N, C-alpha and C positions, 0 to 999 in steps of 0.2 A: 408111806400116806395114802395104801391104800384108801382107808378107811374116808382120810378125808375128803380125798378124788369124790367119791363115791357121797358123801355128805352136801357139798359141796353144787352137785346137781341136784339134789331133790331136797336141800331146805337150809337156808342161809344160818338161819338161828342156832340148827345144830351146830352146823360148819363152826361160825367164830366160838362155839361151846367147848367143842372139839382139840379145834386149835388154841384155846384159852389150856384147855387139861393140859397138850401135847408144850406146852410154854411150861407149864406148872412142874412135868418132868425132868424137862434141861433144868428145870433151878433145883429141885431135890436132888438131880444127879451132881449137885455143882459144875455143871457145864464142860461136864468130865465125859467125854466120848465112849472109853473103855467102860465106866460105870453103867453110861447108855446101853453099850451090847449087852452086858450081862442081866440086867433090868428090865428092860424094853424088847432089845430087838431077839435076843435069844428066845423069845416067845411067836419069834415066827418062821423058828428054823425049817418049819416046811415049804418054804418060798423057792422058788429055785433062783441059783446063784445070782442072774442076774437084777433079779427084785430084789431083792435080798439085797446088790452094791448098789440099788439106788434109794434105797431105804437108808440107809448106812447115810447115802450122801446128800442125802435130804436133810437127815440131824448133822450134820456138817456144816450143812449151811445154814441153819439155826443157829447151832452152837455161834458162828463166828458172826452172824448177825446180831445175835444180843452181845455180844464181847466189841463190836464195832461202836454199836449204840449205848454200851456201859445200859444195855437193860437189865437192874435186876429187882425193880417193882416187879406185881404181880401184872399180867397179859395187860398191855397198852395200848392192843391195834394198832400199833406205833409199825412193825411189819410190812402189815397192808399197804403204810403210806411212801415204802422204802420198795415194794416188792409188785408196783403195780401188774403186772400179768395175775398173779395170786387174787388179785382187788376183786370180790363176789361182784355180781355185775346186778339192778336192779333197773328193770325197764330200759335193759340197753346202756346204760349209763354203771360205770364204778360206784358201789356203797359207799355213799357220804359226798358225792359229786353233784349236788341238785343244784 
């Protein structure tokens, strides 16, 4: 999620759209990590081993989150409700908490 980190710092709207695309990729690969490795993670082969492992772990975590919450519909922003450390901030407060 290297791109996500950068987008989160630079532009919240782009970050949210990017996360929607990531979740769409997870659904398109039917929540299958092996499929995600072949279709998505393989494009990052130039990364160092530790960065590649972090990327795999991040996708594993997102898949687990989707399965636990039974999220099969398109991006619902519910991830941010359950992962407050990833919640974008607006004026020092979590987005959506005003």
